[in-house]
C-alpha positions in Angstrom: -40.9 -17.5 5.0 -41.6 -15.8 8.2 -42.1 -12.0 8.7 -39.0 -10.5 10.2 -40.2 -6.9 10.0 -43.6 -5.5 8.9 -43.7 -2.1 7.2 -47.4 -2.3 6.3 -49.9 -4.8 5.1 -48.3 -5.1 1.7 -44.5 -4.8 2.4 -42.4 -7.0 4.8 -38.8 -7.9 5.4 -38.0 -11.6 5.6 -35.2 -14.1 4.9 -34.8 -16.6 2.1 -33.5 -20.2 2.4 -29.9 -18.9 2.2 -30.6 -16.5 5.1 -30.4 -13.5 2.8 -32.5 -10.5 3.7 -35.4 -10.1 1.3 -38.0 -7.3 0.8 -41.3 -8.9 -0.2 -44.3 -7.1 -1.7 -47.8 -8.4 -2.1 -51.3 -7.1 -1.7 -52.5 -7.9 1.9 -49.5 -10.3 2.4 -49.2 -9.2 6.0 -52.8 -8.3 6.8 -53.6 -9.2 10.4 -50.1 -10.6 10.9 -47.2 -9.8 13.1 -43.4 -10.5 13.0 -42.9 -14.2 13.3 -46.0 -15.1 11.3 -45.7 -17.2 8.1 -46.2 -15.6 4.7 -48.5 -17.1 2.1 -46.0 -17.2 -0.8 -48.9 -17.3 -3.3 -49.6 -13.7 -2.4 -46.0 -12.6 -3.2 -46.1 -10.2 -6.2 -42.4 -9.1 -6.0 -39.4 -10.0 -4.0 -35.8 -8.8 -4.3 -32.6 -9.5 -2.6 -30.1 -6.7 -3.0 -26.5 -7.9 -3.5 -25.2 -4.6 -2.2 -25.6 -4.6 1.6 -25.3 -0.8 1.6 -28.3 -0.5 -0.7 -30.2 -3.0 1.5 -29.6 -0.9 4.6 -30.6 2.3 2.7 -33.9 0.7 1.8 -34.5 -0.3 5.4 -33.9 3.3 6.5 -36.0 4.7 3.6 -38.9 2.5 4.6 -38.8 4.0 8.1 -38.8 7.5 6.8 -41.3 7.6 3.9 -44.8 6.3 3.4 -44.5 2.7 2.3 -47.1 3.5 -0.4 -44.5 5.7 -2.1 -42.1 2.8 -2.1 -44.7 0.4 -3.5 -45.4 2.9 -6.4 -41.7 3.3 -7.1 -41.3 -0.5 -7.3 -44.1 -0.8 -9.8 -42.5 1.9 -11.9 -39.1 0.1 -11.8 -40.8 -3.2 -12.8 -42.5 -1.6 -15.7 -39.3 0.1 -16.8 -37.3 -3.1 -16.7 -39.9 -5.0 -18.7 -40.7 -2.2 -21.2 -37.0 -1.3 -21.8 -35.9 -5.0 -21.6 -33.1 -4.2 -19.2 -32.0 -4.7 -15.6 -31.5 -1.4 -13.7 -28.9 -0.7 -11.2 -29.9 -1.7 -7.6 -29.5 1.9 -6.5 -32.7 3.0 -8.2 -34.7 1.1 -5.6 -33.6 3.8 -3.1 -33.2 6.9 -5.3 -36.5 6.7 -7.2 -38.6 6.0 -4.1 -36.9 8.8 -2.2 -37.3 11.2 -5.1 -41.0 10.4 -5.5 -41.7 10.9 -1.8 -39.7 14.1 -1.6 -41.5 15.4 -4.7 -45.0 14.7 -3.2 -44.1 16.4 0.1 -42.7 19.4 -1.8 -45.9 19.7 -3.9 -48.1 19.4 -0.8 -46.2 22.5 0.5 -46.8 24.4 -2.7 -43.4 24.0 -4.3 -42.8 22.8 -7.8 -39.6 22.5 -9.8 -39.1 23.0 -13.5 -37.0 20.4 -15.3 -34.5 22.2 -17.5 -33.7 19.0 -19.4 -37.3 18.1 -20.2 -37.1 19.0 -23.9 -33.9 17.0 -24.4 -35.3 14.0 -22.4 -38.5 13.9 -24.5 -36.6 14.0 -27.8 -33.5 12.0 -27.0 -35.0 9.3 -24.7 -38.5 8.6 -26.2 -38.8 5.1 -24.9 -37.6 6.1 -21.4 -40.1 9.0 -21.4 -42.9 6.4 -21.8 -41.8 5.1 -18.4 -42.0 8.7 -17.0 -45.5 9.2 -18.3 -46.5 5.7 -16.9 -45.1 6.9 -13.5 -47.4 10.0 -13.6 -50.4 7.9 -14.4 -49.6 5.3 -11.7 -49.0 8.0 -9.0 -52.3 9.6 -9.9 -54.1 6.3 -9.7 -52.6 5.1 -6.5 -51.8 8.3 -4.6 -54.5 10.6 -6.1 -52.2 13.5 -7.1 -51.3 14.4 -10.7 -47.6 15.4 -11.0 -46.6 17.8 -13.7 -44.8 16.6 -16.9 -41.5 17.9 -15.5 -41.6 15.1 -13.0 -41.9 12.5 -15.8 -38.5 13.9 -16.9 -37.0 13.5 -13.5 -38.2 9.8 -13.4 -36.5 9.3 -16.7 -33.2 10.8 -15.3 -33.3 8.2 -12.5 -33.9 5.4 -15.1 -31.1 6.6 -17.4 -28.7 6.9 -14.4 -29.5 3.3 -13.5 -28.9 2.1 -17.0 -25.7 3.9 -17.8 -22.5 2.0 -17.9 -19.9 3.3 -15.4 -17.3 3.4 -18.2 -19.4 5.9 -20.2 -17.5 9.2 -20.6 -20.5 11.3 -19.7 -20.9 9.4 -16.4 -17.2 9.8 -15.7 -17.5 13.6 -16.1 -20.6 13.7 -13.9 -18.8 11.7 -11.2 -15.7 13.9 -11.5 -17.7 17.1 -10.9 -19.8 15.4 -8.1 -16.6 14.3 -6.4 -15.0 17.7 -6.6 -18.0 19.4 -5.0 -18.2 16.7 -2.3 -14.5 17.5 -1.4 -15.3 21.2 -1.2 -18.2 20.4 1.2 -16.1 18.1 3.3 -12.8 20.0 3.5 -13.6 23.6 2.7 -17.0 23.8 4.5 -15.7 21.4 7.1 -18.9 19.3 7.2 -18.9 15.7 8.4 -20.6 13.8 5.6 -22.5 10.8 6.9 -22.5 8.7 3.7 -25.0 6.2 5.1 -27.6 8.9 5.6 -30.6 9.7 3.3 -29.6 13.4 3.5 -26.2 12.6 2.0 -27.8 10.5 -0.7 -30.3 13.3 -1.6 -27.4 15.7 -1.9 -25.5 13.3 -4.0 -28.5 12.8 -6.4 -28.9 16.6 -6.6 -25.2 17.0 -7.5 -25.5 14.4 -10.3 -28.4 16.4 -11.8 -26.4 19.6 -11.3 -23.4 18.1 -13.0 -25.5 17.1 -16.0 -26.7 20.7 -16.3 -23.1 22.0 -16.1 -22.1 19.7 -18.9 -25.1 20.6 -21.0 -25.0 24.3 -20.1 -28.6 24.2 -18.9 -30.1 26.1 -15.9 -33.1 25.9 -13.6 -35.3 28.9 -13.3 -38.2 29.8 -11.1 -37.6 33.5 -10.6 -38.9 33.9 -7.0 -36.7 36.5 -5.4 -38.7 36.4 -2.1 -37.7 32.8 -1.5 -34.1 33.6 -2.2 -34.0 36.6 0.1 -35.8 34.7 2.9 -33.3 31.8 2.7 -30.2 34.1 2.7 -31.5 35.9 5.8 -32.3 32.7 7.7 -29.4 30.4 6.6 -26.5 32.7 5.7 -23.9 29.9 6.4 -25.5 27.5 3.9 -25.8 30.2 1.2 -22.2 31.1 1.7 -21.3 27.5 1.1 -23.3 27.5 -2.1 -21.5 30.7 -3.2 -18.2 28.9 -2.7 -19.2 26.0 -4.8 -20.6 28.3 -7.5 -17.3 30.1 -7.7 -15.4 26.8 -8.1 -17.8 25.7 -10.9 -17.5 29.1 -12.7 -13.7 29.1 -12.5 -13.3 25.5 -13.6 -16.2 24.8 -16.0 -17.1 28.2 -17.4 -20.6 27.7 -16.2 -22.5 30.6 -14.8 -24.3 29.4 -11.6 -27.5 31.4 -11.3 -29.3 32.3 -8.1 -31.8 29.4 -8.5 -28.9 26.9 -8.7 -27.3 28.5 -5.6 -30.6 28.2 -3.7 -30.9 24.5 -4.4 -27.3 23.9 -3.3 -27.9 26.0 -0.2 -31.0 24.0 0.7 -29.1 20.7 0.6 -26.1 22.2 2.5 -28.4 23.4 5.2 -29.7 19.9 5.6 -26.1 18.7 5.9 -25.3 21.4 8.5 -28.4 20.4 10.5 -27.4 16.7 10.3 -23.7 17.5 11.2 
């Protein structure tokens, strides 16, 4: 195998014998090497070929936007999860988990933390998966030298559960229904051009899945910082108006009271979509 694209000393993109694009991970596998150099296959710790070309492209984009170390940590968490839970996770988790971890670390560096309203349920209903979440916290602390709160273990579990769920599962169908309805509002009512191959779109989609789960469980997020809310409304009135529109739709159709914190999170993502429009 020859290096086609080098992300760092430990992660490269190459091609296998069938000319399929492969992401290869190995400690020092590309040290002092450039594209075109041969890989010592004995150094390969993990390789994967994504069957879904869309996911392959999303990984390539992700690796250009986040520190590769975040991707490496995510891959070790996924490997542990598949081995510990004796399952094969959906390919999408290679993108969503790495993106979530990187976004979380950036958010915490800026002084923002998020409570996980589903944490109690996750710990009690998904005990084995929660072991994976705790493993993730330990690994991130060991590799990236930052200790994430237990709430984040719950968010990791949500990604794992989402990757495990069968698409025929009724709960997943309901989640996808709500997500699709909100996406239509954003596209046709707010008149935003959704670039479905962008990371911003995928971050919004992931948020909507979590939001839909809270709607179905009648759970809410709470952080109670009115100053953040007032500042955001003042600076981004169009995004907050869009969040209000979505909130009204949810309240009318699902009897779920969307609080200010939920509206703020929706508005933050809508503002990103507006900026990317």
